[in-house]
SELORO-608331 format. One record per residue (C-alpha): residue number from 1; residue in three letters; x, y negated, z. Coordinates in nm, 2 decimals. Layout:
% residues N
{site NUM,ALA,{X,Y,Z}}
...
//
This chain:
% residues 209
{site 1,MET,{-0.14,9.10,-1.16}}
{site 2,ASN,{0.15,9.13,-1.40}}
{site 3,ALA,{0.39,9.17,-1.06}}
{site 4,ILE,{0.20,9.53,-0.99}}
{site 5,TYR,{0.12,9.63,-1.34}}
{site 6,GLN,{0.50,9.59,-1.41}}
{site 7,THR,{0.61,9.72,-1.11}}
{site 8,ALA,{0.40,10.03,-1.15}}
{site 9,SER,{0.54,10.06,-1.52}}
{site 10,ASP,{0.90,10.11,-1.35}}
{site 11,TYR,{0.78,10.48,-1.26}}
{site 12,LEU,{0.65,10.55,-1.62}}
{site 13,GLY,{0.80,10.93,-1.70}}
{site 14,LEU,{0.84,11.02,-1.34}}
{site 15,LYS,{0.74,11.37,-1.33}}
{site 16,GLU,{0.69,11.68,-1.04}}
{site 17,TRP,{0.94,11.92,-1.06}}
{site 18,PRO,{0.84,12.26,-1.14}}
{site 19,GLY,{0.90,12.56,-0.90}}
{site 20,ALA,{0.96,12.53,-0.52}}
{site 21,ARG,{1.13,12.17,-0.55}}
{site 22,SER,{0.96,11.88,-0.52}}
{site 23,ASN,{1.07,11.55,-0.65}}
{site 24,PRO,{1.22,11.33,-0.41}}
{site 25,ARG,{1.09,11.02,-0.55}}
{site 26,VAL,{0.71,11.12,-0.54}}
{site 27,VAL,{0.76,11.23,-0.18}}
{site 28,GLU,{0.89,10.90,-0.13}}
{site 29,MET,{0.54,10.76,-0.23}}
{site 30,PHE,{0.42,10.97,0.01}}
{site 31,ALA,{0.61,10.80,0.27}}
{site 32,ALA,{0.56,10.44,0.13}}
{site 33,SER,{0.20,10.49,0.11}}
{site 34,GLY,{0.15,10.59,0.49}}
{site 35,ASN,{0.14,10.96,0.45}}
{site 36,GLY,{0.47,11.03,0.54}}
{site 37,TRP,{0.38,11.38,0.64}}
{site 38,VAL,{0.34,11.52,0.31}}
{site 39,GLN,{0.68,11.67,0.21}}
{site 40,ASP,{0.58,11.81,-0.12}}
{site 41,ASP,{0.48,11.72,-0.48}}
{site 42,GLU,{0.19,11.94,-0.54}}
{site 43,THR,{-0.05,11.77,-0.32}}
{site 44,PRO,{-0.24,11.51,-0.55}}
{site 45,TRP,{-0.05,11.18,-0.55}}
{site 46,CYS,{-0.27,10.95,-0.76}}
{site 47,ALA,{-0.34,10.74,-0.45}}
{site 48,ALA,{-0.01,10.75,-0.27}}
{site 49,PHE,{0.14,10.63,-0.62}}
{site 50,VAL,{-0.09,10.29,-0.60}}
{site 51,GLY,{0.01,10.25,-0.20}}
{site 52,ALA,{0.37,10.29,-0.26}}
{site 53,VAL,{0.36,10.02,-0.58}}
{site 54,LEU,{0.17,9.80,-0.38}}
{site 55,ALA,{0.41,9.84,-0.11}}
{site 56,GLN,{0.66,9.74,-0.31}}
{site 57,VAL,{0.50,9.43,-0.42}}
{site 58,GLY,{0.45,9.31,-0.08}}
{site 59,LEU,{0.04,9.43,-0.04}}
{site 60,THR,{-0.10,9.69,0.20}}
{site 61,GLY,{-0.30,9.98,0.01}}
{site 62,THR,{-0.57,10.18,0.18}}
{site 63,GLY,{-0.30,10.38,0.35}}
{site 64,LYS,{-0.53,10.71,0.21}}
{site 65,LEU,{-0.48,11.00,-0.03}}
{site 66,ASN,{-0.84,10.99,-0.10}}
{site 67,ALA,{-0.89,10.78,-0.48}}
{site 68,ARG,{-1.19,10.66,-0.38}}
{site 69,SER,{-1.10,10.48,-0.07}}
{site 70,TYR,{-0.97,10.18,-0.29}}
{site 71,LEU,{-1.37,10.09,-0.39}}
{site 72,ASP,{-1.37,9.92,-0.04}}
{site 73,TRP,{-1.00,9.78,-0.11}}
{site 74,GLY,{-0.94,9.40,-0.26}}
{site 75,ASP,{-1.21,9.26,-0.44}}
{site 76,PRO,{-1.51,9.39,-0.69}}
{site 77,VAL,{-1.43,9.26,-1.08}}
{site 78,ASP,{-1.64,9.39,-1.39}}
{site 79,LEU,{-1.49,9.55,-1.63}}
{site 80,VAL,{-1.48,9.27,-1.86}}
{site 81,ASP,{-1.28,9.08,-1.68}}
{site 82,ALA,{-0.99,9.35,-1.55}}
{site 83,GLN,{-0.68,9.26,-1.61}}
{site 84,ARG,{-0.35,9.47,-1.59}}
{site 85,GLY,{-0.27,9.58,-1.24}}
{site 86,ASP,{-0.63,9.58,-1.12}}
{site 87,ILE,{-0.69,9.91,-0.96}}
{site 88,VAL,{-0.99,10.11,-1.11}}
{site 89,VAL,{-1.12,10.42,-0.97}}
{site 90,PHE,{-1.29,10.71,-1.15}}
{site 91,TRP,{-1.49,10.99,-1.01}}
{site 92,ARG,{-1.39,11.36,-1.09}}
{site 93,GLY,{-1.60,11.69,-1.05}}
{site 94,SER,{-1.96,11.50,-0.97}}
{site 95,ARG,{-2.03,11.11,-0.97}}
{site 96,ASP,{-2.18,11.14,-0.60}}
{site 97,GLY,{-1.88,11.39,-0.48}}
{site 98,TRP,{-1.56,11.28,-0.30}}
{site 99,GLN,{-1.29,11.37,-0.57}}
{site 100,GLY,{-1.19,11.09,-0.78}}
{site 101,HIS,{-0.88,10.91,-0.96}}
{site 102,VAL,{-0.71,10.61,-0.91}}
{site 103,GLY,{-0.44,10.40,-1.11}}
{site 104,PHE,{-0.41,10.05,-1.29}}
{site 105,TYR,{-0.60,9.90,-1.52}}
{site 106,GLY,{-0.39,9.87,-1.85}}
{site 107,GLY,{-0.67,9.79,-2.11}}
{site 108,VAL,{-0.93,9.94,-2.32}}
{site 109,LEU,{-0.94,10.15,-2.60}}
{site 110,GLY,{-1.27,10.22,-2.76}}
{site 111,ASN,{-1.50,10.44,-2.46}}
{site 112,ASP,{-1.20,10.44,-2.26}}
{site 113,VAL,{-1.03,10.26,-2.03}}
{site 114,LEU,{-0.60,10.27,-2.03}}
{site 115,VAL,{-0.49,10.38,-1.70}}
{site 116,LEU,{-0.13,10.34,-1.58}}
{site 117,GLY,{-0.12,10.59,-1.24}}
{site 118,GLY,{0.03,10.87,-1.08}}
{site 119,ASN,{-0.03,11.24,-1.08}}
{site 120,GLN,{-0.18,11.23,-1.47}}
{site 121,GLY,{-0.06,11.51,-1.66}}
{site 122,ASN,{0.17,11.59,-1.32}}
{site 123,ALA,{0.34,11.26,-1.42}}
{site 124,VAL,{0.33,10.89,-1.39}}
{site 125,SER,{0.19,10.79,-1.77}}
{site 126,VAL,{-0.09,10.57,-1.93}}
{site 127,ALA,{-0.37,10.79,-2.01}}
{site 128,PRO,{-0.76,10.72,-2.11}}
{site 129,TYR,{-1.01,10.79,-1.90}}
{site 130,PRO,{-1.39,10.76,-2.00}}
{site 131,LYS,{-1.57,10.43,-1.91}}
{site 132,ALA,{-1.86,10.64,-1.82}}
{site 133,ARG,{-1.64,10.78,-1.52}}
{site 134,LEU,{-1.57,10.46,-1.40}}
{site 135,LEU,{-1.68,10.37,-1.05}}
{site 136,GLY,{-1.54,10.04,-0.97}}
{site 137,VAL,{-1.22,9.79,-1.08}}
{site 138,ARG,{-1.03,9.61,-0.79}}
{site 139,ARG,{-0.85,9.34,-0.73}}
{site 140,ALA,{-0.57,9.25,-0.49}}
{site 141,ARG,{-0.64,8.99,-0.25}}
{site 142,MET,{-0.31,8.73,-0.25}}
{site 143,PRO,{-0.15,8.70,0.10}}
{site 144,ARG,{-0.24,8.39,0.28}}
{site 145,ALA,{-0.05,8.06,0.25}}
{site 146,ARG,{0.29,8.01,0.42}}
{site 147,VAL,{0.27,7.78,0.71}}
{site 148,ALA,{0.42,7.49,0.50}}
{site 149,GLN,{0.12,7.55,0.24}}
{site 150,SER,{-0.17,7.53,0.46}}
{site 151,THR,{-0.43,7.26,0.43}}
{site 152,THR,{-0.44,7.25,0.79}}
{site 153,ILE,{-0.10,7.19,0.87}}
{site 154,GLN,{-0.10,6.98,0.61}}
{site 155,ALA,{-0.36,6.78,0.76}}
{site 156,SER,{-0.18,6.77,1.10}}
{site 157,VAL,{0.19,6.62,0.92}}
{site 158,ALA,{-0.04,6.40,0.73}}
{site 159,GLN,{-0.18,6.27,1.07}}
{site 160,VAL,{0.12,6.23,1.26}}
{site 161,GLY,{0.30,6.08,0.99}}
{site 162,ALA,{0.04,5.83,0.96}}
{site 163,ALA,{0.01,5.77,1.33}}
{site 164,ALA,{0.39,5.69,1.40}}
{site 165,THR,{0.42,5.49,1.08}}
{site 166,GLY,{0.16,5.27,1.21}}
{site 167,GLY,{0.26,5.26,1.58}}
{site 168,ILE,{0.62,5.17,1.49}}
{site 169,THR,{0.52,4.88,1.27}}
{site 170,ALA,{0.29,4.75,1.58}}
{site 171,VAL,{0.56,4.80,1.81}}
{site 172,ALA,{0.81,4.59,1.62}}
{site 173,ALA,{0.56,4.34,1.63}}
{site 174,LEU,{0.52,4.29,2.02}}
{site 175,ASP,{0.73,4.18,2.31}}
{site 176,GLY,{0.79,4.26,2.66}}
{site 177,THR,{0.50,4.40,2.86}}
{site 178,ALA,{0.30,4.43,2.56}}
{site 179,GLN,{0.55,4.66,2.39}}
{site 180,ALA,{0.58,4.87,2.68}}
{site 181,ILE,{0.22,4.93,2.68}}
{site 182,ALA,{0.20,5.00,2.32}}
{site 183,VAL,{0.54,5.26,2.37}}
{site 184,GLY,{0.31,5.44,2.61}}
{site 185,CYS,{0.01,5.46,2.41}}
{site 186,MET,{0.24,5.59,2.15}}
{site 187,VAL,{0.37,5.87,2.38}}
{site 188,ILE,{0.00,5.96,2.45}}
{site 189,VAL,{-0.08,5.93,2.05}}
{site 190,GLY,{0.21,6.20,1.99}}
{site 191,LEU,{0.11,6.45,2.29}}
{site 192,ALA,{-0.27,6.44,2.12}}
{site 193,ALA,{-0.13,6.50,1.81}}
{site 194,ALA,{0.11,6.77,1.95}}
{site 195,TRP,{-0.23,6.95,2.09}}
{site 196,ILE,{-0.37,6.90,1.77}}
{site 197,MET,{-0.09,7.06,1.56}}
{site 198,LYS,{-0.10,7.36,1.83}}
{site 199,GLU,{-0.47,7.40,1.75}}
{site 200,ARG,{-0.44,7.37,1.38}}
{site 201,LEU,{-0.14,7.67,1.40}}
{site 202,ARG,{-0.41,7.86,1.60}}
{site 203,ALA,{-0.65,7.84,1.31}}
{site 204,TRP,{-0.40,7.94,1.05}}
{site 205,ALA,{-0.29,8.22,1.25}}
{site 206,ALA,{-0.67,8.33,1.24}}
{site 207,GLY,{-0.69,8.34,0.87}}
{site 208,ARG,{-0.86,7.95,0.81}}
{site 209,ARG,{-0.61,7.77,0.61}}
//
């Protein structure tokens, strides 16, 4: 998760602008996180920061400005196993309420979790949050493999390759009518292999590797 944490770190020091003006870089985070209707830096933006950073590294956030929405994102991780770049969610107001704060895990210091987040003191910073207020740690699910990395496609390629090699060897050892029949069989095998490849591509598209 270092790529996520590094990308988030690039924003350290970014602040809201005082007065009526809004920092356009904060406003851009709302758009990048799927909330382009927000046009100011006064709206709480911790979740917008998280969503914008995730988008920058090719991941999709929750698309929401509710910090607690990230409790349903990615995969759960125990705090003792947390890594930099994991997402941490805390409660505000009350544990059973709706308010919260979300950012990126940066480590543990005593009874606090170090959080790299936005809207922390109206800026992007690393700040301590009590472990007692932690609701959850979530880790990004890595994007699925490219087609060339899919085990289903690798299996098809291996199958076709083996069939072709064996077929060529067999045909070369035949003469006349037997060779013609063998070529016809190879065509049938090739068509069958193409159909299998098509089905495995459909399986890959459905999320089965």
